[in-house]
MARLUMPA-874262 format. One record per atom (N, C-alpha, C, CB): residue in three letters; atom name; residue number from 1; x, y, z. Coordinates in Angstrom, 2 decimals, padded with zeros to 5 digits. Glycine has a CB too. Layout:
BEGIN
+-----+----+-----+---------+---------+---------+
:   r :  a :   k :       x :       y :       z :
+-----+----+-----+---------+---------+---------+
: Ala : CA : NUM :       X :       Y :       Z :
...
+-----+----+-----+---------+---------+---------+
***
This chain:
BEGIN
+-----+----+-----+---------+---------+---------+
:   r :  a :   k :       x :       y :       z :
+-----+----+-----+---------+---------+---------+
: Met :  N :   1 :  264.09 :  245.33 : -134.15 :
: Met : CA :   1 :  263.87 :  246.63 : -133.54 :
: Met :  C :   1 :  262.36 :  246.88 : -133.49 :
: Met : CB :   1 :  264.61 :  247.76 : -134.33 :
: Leu :  N :   2 :  261.88 :  247.32 : -132.32 :
: Leu : CA :   2 :  260.47 :  247.61 : -132.16 :
: Leu :  C :   2 :  260.07 :  248.94 : -132.72 :
: Leu : CB :   2 :  260.10 :  247.55 : -130.72 :
: Glu :  N :   3 :  258.87 :  248.95 : -133.28 :
: Glu : CA :   3 :  258.36 :  250.21 : -133.87 :
: Glu :  C :   3 :  257.74 :  251.05 : -132.80 :
: Glu : CB :   3 :  257.33 :  249.93 : -134.99 :
: Asn :  N :   4 :  257.86 :  252.37 : -132.96 :
: Asn : CA :   4 :  257.26 :  253.30 : -132.00 :
: Asn :  C :   4 :  255.76 :  253.12 : -132.05 :
: Asn : CB :   4 :  257.67 :  254.78 : -132.30 :
: Pro :  N :   5 :  255.09 :  252.81 : -130.88 :
: Pro : CA :   5 :  253.65 :  252.56 : -130.89 :
: Pro :  C :   5 :  252.83 :  253.74 : -131.37 :
: Pro : CB :   5 :  253.20 :  252.16 : -129.53 :
: His :  N :   6 :  253.31 :  254.97 : -131.10 :
: His : CA :   6 :  252.57 :  256.14 : -131.57 :
: His :  C :   6 :  252.63 :  256.23 : -133.09 :
: His : CB :   6 :  253.12 :  257.42 : -130.92 :
: Leu :  N :   7 :  253.72 :  255.88 : -133.70 :
: Leu : CA :   7 :  253.86 :  255.93 : -135.13 :
: Leu :  C :   7 :  252.94 :  254.90 : -135.79 :
: Leu : CB :   7 :  255.31 :  255.70 : -135.53 :
: Ser :  N :   8 :  252.92 :  253.69 : -135.25 :
: Ser : CA :   8 :  252.07 :  252.67 : -135.85 :
: Ser :  C :   8 :  250.60 :  253.00 : -135.65 :
: Ser : CB :   8 :  252.38 :  251.30 : -135.26 :
: Met :  N :   9 :  250.25 :  253.58 : -134.47 :
: Met : CA :   9 :  248.83 :  254.02 : -134.24 :
: Met :  C :   9 :  248.52 :  255.15 : -135.20 :
: Met : CB :   9 :  248.60 :  254.49 : -132.73 :
: Lys :  N :  10 :  249.44 :  256.07 : -135.40 :
: Lys : CA :  10 :  249.22 :  257.20 : -136.29 :
: Lys :  C :  10 :  249.01 :  256.72 : -137.72 :
: Lys : CB :  10 :  250.41 :  258.17 : -136.24 :
: Ala :  N :  11 :  249.82 :  255.77 : -138.19 :
: Ala : CA :  11 :  249.68 :  255.26 : -139.55 :
: Ala :  C :  11 :  248.34 :  254.52 : -139.71 :
: Ala : CB :  11 :  250.85 :  254.32 : -139.89 :
: Arg :  N :  12 :  247.99 :  253.75 : -138.70 :
: Arg : CA :  12 :  246.73 :  252.97 : -138.72 :
: Arg :  C :  12 :  245.55 :  253.92 : -138.81 :
: Arg : CB :  12 :  246.61 :  252.06 : -137.45 :
: Leu :  N :  13 :  245.55 :  254.97 : -137.97 :
: Leu : CA :  13 :  244.45 :  255.95 : -137.94 :
: Leu :  C :  13 :  244.40 :  256.72 : -139.26 :
: Leu : CB :  13 :  244.62 :  256.93 : -136.76 :
: Gln :  N :  14 :  245.55 :  257.07 : -139.79 :
: Gln : CA :  14 :  245.55 :  257.80 : -141.07 :
: Gln :  C :  14 :  245.01 :  256.93 : -142.19 :
: Gln : CB :  14 :  246.97 :  258.27 : -141.42 :
: Arg :  N :  15 :  245.35 :  255.63 : -142.19 :
: Arg : CA :  15 :  244.80 :  254.73 : -143.19 :
: Arg :  C :  15 :  243.26 :  254.64 : -143.07 :
: Arg : CB :  15 :  245.43 :  253.34 : -143.05 :
: Arg :  N :  16 :  242.79 :  254.53 : -141.81 :
: Arg : CA :  16 :  241.35 :  254.46 : -141.59 :
: Arg :  C :  16 :  240.68 :  255.76 : -142.06 :
: Arg : CB :  16 :  241.05 :  254.20 : -140.10 :
: Tyr :  N :  17 :  241.29 :  256.89 : -141.79 :
: Tyr : CA :  17 :  240.73 :  258.15 : -142.20 :
: Tyr :  C :  17 :  240.60 :  258.23 : -143.72 :
: Tyr : CB :  17 :  241.58 :  259.29 : -141.67 :
: Lys :  N :  18 :  241.62 :  257.81 : -144.45 :
: Lys : CA :  18 :  241.58 :  257.78 : -145.89 :
: Lys :  C :  18 :  240.46 :  256.87 : -146.42 :
: Lys : CB :  18 :  242.91 :  257.33 : -146.43 :
: Ala :  N :  19 :  240.32 :  255.70 : -145.74 :
: Ala : CA :  19 :  239.24 :  254.80 : -146.13 :
: Ala :  C :  19 :  237.86 :  255.44 : -145.94 :
: Ala : CB :  19 :  239.32 :  253.50 : -145.32 :
: Leu :  N :  20 :  237.71 :  256.20 : -144.86 :
: Leu : CA :  20 :  236.44 :  256.90 : -144.63 :
: Leu :  C :  20 :  236.19 :  257.95 : -145.65 :
: Leu : CB :  20 :  236.40 :  257.52 : -143.25 :
: Gln :  N :  21 :  237.27 :  258.64 : -146.09 :
: Gln : CA :  21 :  237.12 :  259.65 : -147.16 :
: Gln :  C :  21 :  236.62 :  258.97 : -148.44 :
: Gln : CB :  21 :  238.48 :  260.38 : -147.43 :
: Thr :  N :  22 :  237.11 :  257.80 : -148.72 :
: Thr : CA :  22 :  236.70 :  257.05 : -149.89 :
: Thr :  C :  22 :  235.23 :  256.64 : -149.79 :
: Thr : CB :  22 :  237.58 :  255.82 : -150.06 :
: Gln :  N :  23 :  234.80 :  256.25 : -148.59 :
: Gln : CA :  23 :  233.41 :  255.87 : -148.40 :
: Gln :  C :  23 :  232.51 :  257.09 : -148.63 :
: Gln : CB :  23 :  233.19 :  255.28 : -146.98 :
: Ile :  N :  24 :  232.92 :  258.25 : -148.19 :
: Ile : CA :  24 :  232.10 :  259.49 : -148.40 :
: Ile :  C :  24 :  231.97 :  259.75 : -149.91 :
: Ile : CB :  24 :  232.76 :  260.76 : -147.67 :
: Ala :  N :  25 :  233.06 :  259.61 : -150.63 :
: Ala : CA :  25 :  233.04 :  259.84 : -152.07 :
: Ala :  C :  25 :  232.08 :  258.89 : -152.78 :
: Ala : CB :  25 :  234.45 :  259.69 : -152.64 :
: Gly :  N :  26 :  231.87 :  257.71 : -152.24 :
: Gly : CA :  26 :  231.00 :  256.71 : -152.84 :
: Gly :  C :  26 :  229.53 :  256.84 : -152.50 :
: Gly : CB :  26 :  231.46 :  255.38 : -152.44 :
: Leu :  N :  27 :  229.21 :  257.72 : -151.55 :
: Leu : CA :  27 :  227.79 :  257.91 : -151.19 :
: Leu :  C :  27 :  227.03 :  258.56 : -152.31 :
: Leu : CB :  27 :  227.67 :  258.76 : -149.93 :
: Gly :  N :  28 :  225.76 :  258.21 : -152.43 :
: Gly : CA :  28 :  224.93 :  258.84 : -153.45 :
: Gly :  C :  28 :  224.19 :  260.03 : -152.85 :
: Gly : CB :  28 :  223.93 :  257.83 : -154.03 :
: Pro :  N :  29 :  223.00 :  260.33 : -153.36 :
: Pro : CA :  29 :  222.21 :  261.47 : -152.92 :
: Pro :  C :  29 :  221.97 :  261.43 : -151.40 :
: Pro : CB :  29 :  220.87 :  261.51 : -153.66 :
: Leu :  N :  30 :  221.85 :  262.60 : -150.81 :
: Leu : CA :  30 :  221.66 :  262.73 : -149.33 :
: Leu :  C :  30 :  220.39 :  263.51 : -149.03 :
: Leu : CB :  30 :  222.90 :  263.45 : -148.67 :
: Ser :  N :  31 :  219.72 :  263.04 : -147.97 :
: Ser : CA :  31 :  218.56 :  263.83 : -147.48 :
: Ser :  C :  31 :  218.36 :  263.49 : -146.03 :
: Ser : CB :  31 :  217.25 :  263.55 : -148.32 :
: Gln :  N :  32 :  217.76 :  264.43 : -145.32 :
: Gln : CA :  32 :  217.38 :  264.16 : -143.89 :
: Gln :  C :  32 :  215.91 :  263.87 : -143.84 :
: Gln : CB :  32 :  217.74 :  265.38 : -142.95 :
: Gly :  N :  33 :  215.49 :  263.36 : -142.69 :
: Gly : CA :  33 :  214.08 :  263.11 : -142.45 :
: Gly :  C :  33 :  213.74 :  261.67 : -142.38 :
: Gly : CB :  33 :  213.26 :  263.75 : -143.50 :
: Ser :  N :  34 :  212.48 :  261.35 : -142.61 :
: Ser : CA :  34 :  212.01 :  259.97 : -142.64 :
: Ser :  C :  34 :  210.87 :  259.83 : -143.62 :
: Ser : CB :  34 :  211.57 :  259.51 : -141.24 :
: Val :  N :  35 :  210.67 :  258.58 : -144.09 :
: Val : CA :  35 :  209.60 :  258.28 : -145.04 :
: Val :  C :  35 :  208.71 :  257.24 : -144.38 :
: Val : CB :  35 :  210.16 :  257.77 : -146.42 :
: Ala :  N :  36 :  207.44 :  257.46 : -144.46 :
: Ala : CA :  36 :  206.47 :  256.48 : -143.92 :
: Ala :  C :  36 :  205.34 :  256.27 : -144.91 :
: Ala : CB :  36 :  205.91 :  256.95 : -142.55 :
: Ser :  N :  37 :  204.75 :  255.08 : -144.89 :
: Ser : CA :  37 :  203.62 :  254.80 : -145.77 :
: Ser :  C :  37 :  202.33 :  255.05 : -145.01 :
: Ser : CB :  37 :  203.67 :  253.34 : -146.31 :
: Tyr :  N :  38 :  201.35 :  255.56 : -145.75 :
: Tyr : CA :  38 :  200.01 :  255.77 : -145.22 :
: Tyr :  C :  38 :  199.04 :  255.11 : -146.16 :
: Tyr : CB :  38 :  199.68 :  257.28 : -145.05 :
: Pro :  N :  39 :  198.10 :  254.40 : -145.69 :
: Pro : CA :  39 :  197.12 :  253.75 : -146.61 :
: Pro :  C :  39 :  196.23 :  254.81 : -147.23 :
: Pro : CB :  39 :  196.23 :  252.68 : -145.86 :
: Pro :  N :  40 :  195.72 :  254.62 : -148.39 :
: Pro : CA :  40 :  196.02 :  253.53 : -149.33 :
: Pro :  C :  40 :  197.15 :  253.94 : -150.28 :
: Pro : CB :  40 :  194.75 :  253.13 : -150.14 :
: Asn :  N :  41 :  198.19 :  253.20 : -150.31 :
: Asn : CA :  41 :  199.33 :  253.39 : -151.25 :
: Asn :  C :  41 :  199.85 :  254.82 : -151.34 :
: Asn : CB :  41 :  198.92 :  252.94 : -152.64 :
: Ser :  N :  42 :  200.00 :  255.50 : -150.25 :
: Ser : CA :  42 :  200.57 :  256.84 : -150.28 :
: Ser :  C :  42 :  201.75 :  256.90 : -149.35 :
: Ser : CB :  42 :  199.54 :  257.89 : -149.91 :
: Trp :  N :  43 :  202.64 :  257.82 : -149.59 :
: Trp : CA :  43 :  203.86 :  257.96 : -148.82 :
: Trp :  C :  43 :  204.03 :  259.38 : -148.36 :
: Trp : CB :  43 :  205.06 :  257.52 : -149.64 :
: Arg :  N :  44 :  204.66 :  259.57 : -147.22 :
: Arg : CA :  44 :  204.94 :  260.89 : -146.67 :
: Arg :  C :  44 :  206.42 :  260.98 : -146.26 :
: Arg : CB :  44 :  204.00 :  261.19 : -145.46 :
: Trp :  N :  45 :  207.04 :  262.07 : -146.68 :
: Trp : CA :  45 :  208.40 :  262.42 : -146.24 :
: Trp :  C :  45 :  208.27 :  263.50 : -145.20 :
: Trp : CB :  45 :  209.30 :  262.90 : -147.42 :
: Thr :  N :  46 :  208.79 :  263.24 : -144.01 :
: Thr : CA :  46 :  208.73 :  264.17 : -142.90 :
: Thr :  C :  46 :  210.14 :  264.65 : -142.56 :
: Thr : CB :  46 :  208.06 :  263.52 : -141.66 :
: Phe :  N :  47 :  210.27 :  265.93 : -142.37 :
: Phe : CA :  47 :  211.59 :  266.51 : -142.07 :
: Phe :  C :  47 :  211.41 :  267.81 : -141.30 :
: Phe : CB :  47 :  212.41 :  266.76 : -143.38 :
: Lys :  N :  48 :  212.52 :  268.29 : -140.73 :
: Lys : CA :  48 :  212.52 :  269.53 : -139.95 :
: Lys :  C :  48 :  213.01 :  270.71 : -140.75 :
: Lys : CB :  48 :  213.37 :  269.38 : -138.71 :
: Val :  N :  49 :  212.34 :  271.84 : -140.59 :
: Val : CA :  49 :  212.76 :  273.11 : -141.20 :
: Val :  C :  49 :  212.63 :  274.16 : -140.10 :
: Val : CB :  49 :  211.89 :  273.50 : -142.49 :
: Arg :  N :  50 :  213.78 :  274.72 : -139.71 :
: Arg : CA :  50 :  213.78 :  275.72 : -138.64 :
: Arg :  C :  50 :  212.98 :  275.31 : -137.42 :
: Arg : CB :  50 :  213.25 :  277.02 : -139.16 :
: Ala :  N :  51 :  213.23 :  274.14 : -136.94 :
: Ala : CA :  51 :  212.63 :  273.56 : -135.74 :
: Ala :  C :  51 :  211.14 :  273.26 : -135.89 :
: Ala : CB :  51 :  212.82 :  274.50 : -134.58 :
: Lys :  N :  52 :  210.64 :  273.28 : -137.09 :
: Lys : CA :  52 :  209.26 :  272.92 : -137.36 :
: Lys :  C :  52 :  209.24 :  271.67 : -138.24 :
: Lys : CB :  52 :  208.49 :  274.09 : -138.05 :
: Thr :  N :  53 :  208.26 :  270.81 : -138.03 :
: Thr : CA :  53 :  208.11 :  269.62 : -138.86 :
: Thr :  C :  53 :  207.33 :  269.92 : -140.11 :
: Thr : CB :  53 :  207.43 :  268.51 : -138.08 :
: Ala :  N :  54 :  207.91 :  269.49 : -141.25 :
: Ala : CA :  54 :  207.25 :  269.61 : -142.55 :
: Ala :  C :  54 :  206.98 :  268.23 : -143.10 :
: Ala : CB :  54 :  208.10 :  270.43 : -143.54 :
: Cys :  N :  55 :  205.93 :  268.12 : -143.94 :
: Cys : CA :  55 :  205.57 :  266.84 : -144.47 :
: Cys :  C :  55 :  205.22 :  267.04 : -145.95 :
: Cys : CB :  55 :  204.39 :  266.22 : -143.67 :
: Val :  N :  56 :  205.70 :  266.12 : -146.80 :
: Val : CA :  56 :  205.48 :  266.19 : -148.23 :
: Val :  C :  56 :  204.98 :  264.82 : -148.72 :
: Val : CB :  56 :  206.79 :  266.63 : -148.97 :
: Ala :  N :  57 :  203.91 :  264.83 : -149.53 :
: Ala : CA :  57 :  203.38 :  263.60 : -150.11 :
: Ala :  C :  57 :  204.33 :  263.13 : -151.22 :
: Ala : CB :  57 :  201.92 :  263.81 : -150.66 :
: Leu :  N :  58 :  204.52 :  261.82 : -151.32 :
: Leu : CA :  58 :  205.44 :  261.27 : -152.32 :
: Leu :  C :  58 :  204.77 :  260.11 : -153.08 :
: Leu : CB :  58 :  206.75 :  260.78 : -151.65 :
: Ser :  N :  59 :  205.24 :  259.87 : -154.31 :
: Ser : CA :  59 :  204.85 :  258.67 : -155.03 :
: Ser :  C :  59 :  205.68 :  257.54 : -154.47 :
: Ser : CB :  59 :  205.06 :  258.81 : -156.59 :
: Ala :  N :  60 :  205.34 :  256.32 : -154.84 :
: Ala : CA :  60 :  206.10 :  255.14 : -154.39 :
: Ala :  C :  60 :  207.55 :  255.22 : -154.85 :
: Ala : CB :  60 :  205.46 :  253.84 : -154.92 :
: Glu :  N :  61 :  207.73 :  255.67 : -156.07 :
: Glu : CA :  61 :  209.11 :  255.77 : -156.65 :
: Glu :  C :  61 :  209.92 :  256.86 : -155.89 :
: Glu : CB :  61 :  209.05 :  256.12 : -158.21 :
: Gln :  N :  62 :  209.26 :  258.00 : -155.65 :
: Gln : CA :  62 :  209.93 :  259.05 : -154.90 :
: Gln :  C :  62 :  210.27 :  258.59 : -153.49 :
: Gln : CB :  62 :  209.05 :  260.30 : -154.84 :
: Ala :  N :  63 :  209.37 :  257.82 : -152.86 :
: Ala : CA :  63 :  209.59 :  257.32 : -151.50 :
: Ala :  C :  63 :  210.82 :  256.40 : -151.49 :
: Ala : CB :  63 :  208.31 :  256.56 : -150.97 :
: Ala :  N :  64 :  210.91 :  255.52 : -152.48 :
: Ala : CA :  64 :  212.06 :  254.57 : -152.52 :
: Ala :  C :  64 :  213.40 :  255.35 : -152.65 :
: Ala : CB :  64 :  211.91 :  253.56 : -153.74 :
: Gln :  N :  65 :  213.41 :  256.35 : -153.49 :
: Gln : CA :  65 :  214.63 :  257.12 : -153.67 :
: Gln :  C :  65 :  214.96 :  257.96 : -152.45 :
: Gln : CB :  65 :  214.51 :  258.00 : -154.87 :
: Met :  N :  66 :  213.90 :  258.52 : -151.83 :
: Met : CA :  66 :  214.09 :  259.33 : -150.63 :
: Met :  C :  66 :  214.62 :  258.48 : -149.48 :
: Met : CB :  66 :  212.78 :  260.00 : -150.23 :
: Lys :  N :  67 :  214.13 :  257.26 : -149.36 :
: Lys : CA :  67 :  214.64 :  256.34 : -148.29 :
: Lys :  C :  67 :  216.10 :  256.08 : -148.49 :
: Lys : CB :  67 :  213.87 :  254.98 : -148.30 :
: Glu :  N :  68 :  216.51 :  255.88 : -149.73 :
: Glu : CA :  68 :  217.91 :  255.64 : -150.05 :
: Glu :  C :  68 :  218.78 :  256.86 : -149.68 :
: Glu : CB :  68 :  218.07 :  255.31 : -151.54 :
: Ala :  N :  69 :  218.27 :  258.04 : -150.00 :
: Ala : CA :  69 :  218.99 :  259.29 : -149.70 :
: Ala :  C :  69 :  219.10 :  259.53 : -148.19 :
: Ala : CB :  69 :  218.29 :  260.49 : -150.37 :
: Ile :  N :  70 :  218.06 :  259.15 : -147.47 :
: Ile : CA :  70 :  218.08 :  259.28 : -146.00 :
: Ile :  C :  70 :  219.08 :  258.29 : -145.38 :
: Ile : CB :  70 :  216.65 :  259.03 : -145.42 :
: Ala :  N :  71 :  219.09 :  257.05 : -145.91 :
: Ala : CA :  71 :  220.05 :  256.05 : -145.46 :
: Ala :  C :  71 :  221.49 :  256.54 : -145.71 :
: Ala : CB :  71 :  219.79 :  254.71 : -146.18 :
: Asn :  N :  72 :  221.73 :  257.12 : -146.89 :
: Asn : CA :  72 :  223.05 :  257.66 : -147.21 :
: Asn :  C :  72 :  223.45 :  258.77 : -146.24 :
: Asn : CB :  72 :  223.06 :  258.18 : -148.65 :
: His :  N :  73 :  222.49 :  259.62 : -145.89 :
: His : CA :  73 :  222.75 :  260.72 : -144.93 :
: His :  C :  73 :  223.17 :  260.15 : -143.59 :
: His : CB :  73 :  221.49 :  261.62 : -144.74 :
: Arg :  N :  74 :  222.47 :  259.11 : -143.15 :
: Arg : CA :  74 :  222.78 :  258.53 : -141.85 :
: Arg :  C :  74 :  224.19 :  257.88 : -141.87 :
: Arg : CB :  74 :  221.70 :  257.48 : -141.45 :
: Lys :  N :  75 :  224.55 :  257.27 : -142.98 :
: Lys : CA :  75 :  225.87 :  256.69 : -143.14 :
: Lys :  C :  75 :  226.92 :  257.86 : -143.06 :
: Lys : CB :  75 :  225.97 :  255.88 : -144.53 :
: Leu :  N :  76 :  226.65 :  258.94 : -143.74 :
: Leu : CA :  76 :  227.53 :  260.13 : -143.74 :
: Leu :  C :  76 :  227.75 :  260.59 : -142.31 :
: Leu : CB :  76 :  226.92 :  261.29 : -144.60 :
: Glu :  N :  77 :  226.67 :  260.74 : -141.54 :
: Glu : CA :  77 :  226.82 :  261.21 : -140.18 :
: Glu :  C :  77 :  227.68 :  260.30 : -139.34 :
: Glu : CB :  77 :  225.49 :  261.38 : -139.55 :
: Ala :  N :  78 :  227.55 :  258.98 : -139.50 :
: Ala : CA :  78 :  228.34 :  258.02 : -138.78 :
: Ala :  C :  78 :  229.83 :  258.11 : -139.18 :
: Ala : CB :  78 :  227.80 :  256.63 : -139.03 :
: Ile :  N :  79 :  230.04 :  258.26 : -140.50 :
: Ile : CA :  79 :  231.42 :  258.40 : -141.00 :
: Ile :  C :  79 :  232.07 :  259.68 : -140.47 :
: Ile : CB :  79 :  231.43 :  258.40 : -142.54 :
: Val :  N :  80 :  231.36 :  260.77 : -140.52 :
: Val : CA :  80 :  231.91 :  262.03 : -140.08 :
: Val :  C :  80 :  232.23 :  261.98 : -138.56 :
: Val : CB :  80 :  230.91 :  263.18 : -140.39 :
: Gln :  N :  81 :  231.37 :  261.30 : -137.76 :
: Gln : CA :  81 :  231.66 :  261.16 : -136.34 :
: Gln :  C :  81 :  232.94 :  260.37 : -136.12 :
: Gln : CB :  81 :  230.49 :  260.48 : -135.63 :
: Glu :  N :  82 :  233.12 :  259.30 : -136.87 :
: Glu : CA :  82 :  234.36 :  258.53 : -136.72 :
: Glu :  C :  82 :  235.56 :  259.34 : -137.14 :
: Glu : CB :  82 :  234.30 :  257.26 : -137.54 :
: Met :  N :  83 :  235.42 :  260.15 : -138.18 :
: Met : CA :  83 :  236.51 :  261.01 : -138.65 :
: Met :  C :  83 :  236.91 :  262.04 : -137.56 :
: Met : CB :  83 :  236.09 :  261.74 : -139.97 :
: Arg :  N :  84 :  235.89 :  262.59 : -136.87 :
: Arg : CA :  84 :  236.14 :  263.52 : -135.77 :
: Arg :  C :  84 :  236.98 :  262.84 : -134.70 :
: Arg : CB :  84 :  234.81 :  264.03 : -135.18 :
: Glu :  N :  85 :  236.54 :  261.65 : -134.32 :
: Glu : CA :  85 :  237.23 :  260.91 : -133.25 :
: Glu :  C :  85 :  238.70 :  260.61 : -133.65 :
: Glu : CB :  85 :  236.47 :  259.57 : -132.94 :
: Ile :  N :  86 :  238.88 :  260.22 : -134.88 :
: Ile : CA :  86 :  240.24 :  259.94 : -135.36 :
: Ile :  C :  86 :  241.12 :  261.19 : -135.27 :
: Ile : CB :  86 :  240.21 :  259.41 : -136.81 :
: Thr :  N :  87 :  240.54 :  262.31 : -135.77 :
: Thr : CA :  87 :  241.26 :  263.58 : -135.76 :
: Thr :  C :  87 :  241.63 :  263.98 : -134.36 :
: Thr : CB :  87 :  240.44 :  264.67 : -136.40 :
: Gln :  N :  88 :  240.74 :  263.85 : -133.41 :
: Gln : CA :  88 :  240.98 :  264.21 : -132.05 :
: Gln :  C :  88 :  242.05 :  263.32 : -131.44 :
: Gln : CB :  88 :  239.70 :  264.14 : -131.25 :
: Thr :  N :  89 :  242.01 :  262.05 : -131.74 :
: Thr : CA :  89 :  243.00 :  261.10 : -131.23 :
: Thr :  C :  89 :  244.38 :  261.41 : -131.83 :
: Thr : CB :  89 :  242.59 :  259.64 : -131.56 :
: Leu :  N :  90 :  244.41 :  261.65 : -133.10 :
: Leu : CA :  90 :  245.70 :  261.96 : -133.74 :
: Leu :  C :  90 :  246.32 :  263.21 : -133.13 :
: Leu : CB :  90 :  245.53 :  262.15 : -135.27 :
: Ile :  N :  91 :  245.55 :  264.23 : -132.93 :
: Ile : CA :  91 :  246.09 :  265.50 : -132.39 :
: Ile :  C :  91 :  246.52 :  265.31 : -130.94 :
: Ile : CB :  91 :  245.02 :  266.63 : -132.49 :
: Leu :  N :  92 :  245.68 :  264.70 : -130.16 :
: Leu : CA :  92 :  245.97 :  264.58 : -128.72 :
: Leu :  C :  92 :  247.03 :  263.55 : -128.38 :
: Leu : CB :  92 :  244.73 :  264.23 : -127.98 :
: Glu :  N :  93 :  247.18 :  262.51 : -129.21 :
: Glu : CA :  93 :  248.14 :  261.45 : -128.91 :
: Glu :  C :  93 :  249.48 :  261.58 : -129.65 :
: Glu : CB :  93 :  247.53 :  260.14 : -129.25 :
: Thr :  N :  94 :  249.49 :  262.32 : -130.73 :
: Thr : CA :  94 :  250.76 :  262.36 : -131.50 :
: Thr :  C :  94 :  251.43 :  263.72 : -131.61 :
: Thr : CB :  94 :  250.50 :  261.88 : -132.87 :
: Val :  N :  95 :  250.72 :  264.78 : -131.19 :
: Val : CA :  95 :  251.30 :  266.12 : -131.23 :
: Val :  C :  95 :  251.70 :  266.51 : -129.81 :
: Val : CB :  95 :  250.31 :  267.17 : -131.84 :
: Pro :  N :  96 :  252.90 :  267.01 : -129.60 :
: Pro : CA :  96 :  253.29 :  267.39 : -128.23 :
: Pro :  C :  96 :  252.36 :  268.42 : -127.66 :
: Pro : CB :  96 :  254.72 :  267.93 : -128.20 :
: Gly :  N :  97 :  251.99 :  268.22 : -126.42 :
: Gly : CA :  97 :  251.03 :  269.15 : -125.75 :
: Gly :  C :  97 :  251.50 :  269.57 : -124.38 :
: Gly : CB :  97 :  249.64 :  268.49 : -125.62 :
: Val :  N :  98 :  250.60 :  270.15 : -123.65 :
: Val : CA :  98 :  250.91 :  270.62 : -122.28 :
: Val :  C :  98 :  250.71 :  269.49 : -121.30 :
: Val : CB :  98 :  250.03 :  271.82 : -121.90 :
: Pro :  N :  99 :  251.36 :  269.56 : -120.15 :
: Pro : CA :  99 :  251.17 :  268.54 : -119.12 :
: Pro :  C :  99 :  249.70 :  268.58 : -118.63 :
: Pro : CB :  99 :  252.17 :  268.75 : -117.93 :
: Arg :  N : 100 :  249.14 :  267.39 : -118.41 :
: Arg : CA : 100 :  247.75 :  267.29 : -117.97 :
: Arg :  C : 100 :  247.64 :  266.55 : -116.67 :
: Arg : CB : 100 :  246.91 :  266.60 : -119.02 :
: Lys :  N : 101 :  246.68 :  266.92 : -115.81 :
: Lys : CA : 101 :  246.39 :  266.21 : -114.57 :
: Lys :  C : 101 :  245.67 :  264.92 : -114.92 :
: Lys : CB : 101 :  245.54 :  267.08 : -113.60 :
: Lys :  N : 102 :  244.75 :  264.99 : -115.87 :
: Lys : CA : 102 :  243.93 :  263.85 : -116.26 :
: Lys :  C : 102 :  244.51 :  263.22 : -117.53 :
: Lys : CB : 102 :  242.45 :  264.29 : -116.47 :
: Pro :  N : 103 :  244.73 :  261.90 : -117.56 :
: Pro : CA : 103 :  245.26 :  261.27 : -118.78 :
: Pro :  C : 103 :  244.29 :  261.45 : -119.96 :
: Pro : CB : 103 :  245.54 :  259.77 : -118.53 :
: Ile :  N : 104 :  244.81 :  261.51 : -121.15 :
: Ile : CA : 104 :  244.00 :  261.66 : -122.36 :
: Ile :  C : 104 :  242.90 :  260.62 : -122.44 :
: Ile : CB : 104 :  244.88 :  261.58 : -123.60 :
: Ser :  N : 105 :  243.20 :  259.41 : -122.03 :
: Ser : CA : 105 :  242.17 :  258.34 : -122.11 :
: Ser :  C : 105 :  240.96 :  258.60 : -121.24 :
: Ser : CB : 105 :  242.76 :  257.01 : -121.73 :
: Lys :  N : 106 :  241.08 :  259.49 : -120.23 :
: Lys : CA : 106 :  239.97 :  259.82 : -119.34 :
: Lys :  C : 106 :  239.15 :  260.99 : -119.82 :
: Lys : CB : 106 :  240.48 :  260.10 : -117.99 :
: Ile :  N : 107 :  239.60 :  261.65 : -120.87 :
: Ile : CA : 107 :  238.88 :  262.82 : -121.41 :
: Ile :  C : 107 :  237.74 :  262.29 : -122.30 :
: Ile : CB : 107 :  239.85 :  263.78 : -122.24 :
: Pro :  N : 108 :  236.49 :  262.74 : -122.06 :
: Pro : CA : 108 :  235.35 :  262.25 : -122.84 :
: Pro :  C : 108 :  235.48 :  262.64 : -124.32 :
: Pro : CB : 108 :  234.04 :  262.79 : -122.27 :
: Lys :  N : 109 :  235.03 :  261.81 : -125.23 :
: Lys : CA : 109 :  235.06 :  262.07 : -126.66 :
: Lys :  C : 109 :  233.88 :  262.98 : -127.00 :
: Lys : CB : 109 :  235.00 :  260.74 : -127.48 :
: Ala :  N : 110 :  234.13 :  263.88 : -127.95 :
: Ala : CA : 110 :  233.05 :  264.76 : -128.41 :
: Ala :  C : 110 :  232.05 :  263.96 : -129.23 :
: Ala : CB : 110 :  233.60 :  265.94 : -129.24 :
: Arg :  N : 111 :  230.81 :  264.19 : -129.09 :
: Arg : CA : 111 :  229.78 :  263.49 : -129.88 :
: Arg :  C : 111 :  228.95 :  264.47 : -130.63 :
: Arg : CB : 111 :  228.89 :  262.62 : -129.00 :
+-----+----+-----+---------+---------+---------+
***
């Protein structure tokens, strides 16, 4: 007996969603911005505050930890985007809806 393709897709997407939740739980500290080195041996953390750029001097140790926090934040953003896409697909493909002129596959994904 063949399995309903919507059910297998739903189960697969739900498993992926759970895996993404686990990835989020494993992320460490988060920060936005960027870190750059300036000679001699100094570091700057640049970030936005109310549409203005702010800059803070950092030690080498602070810079290393800030870089890690920024990398974690970028991973979080990518994970959240994938979770949004999964949620949209699950709702549009598995929940009964209204008749559409344009097939779901032709509707652009939110970014």
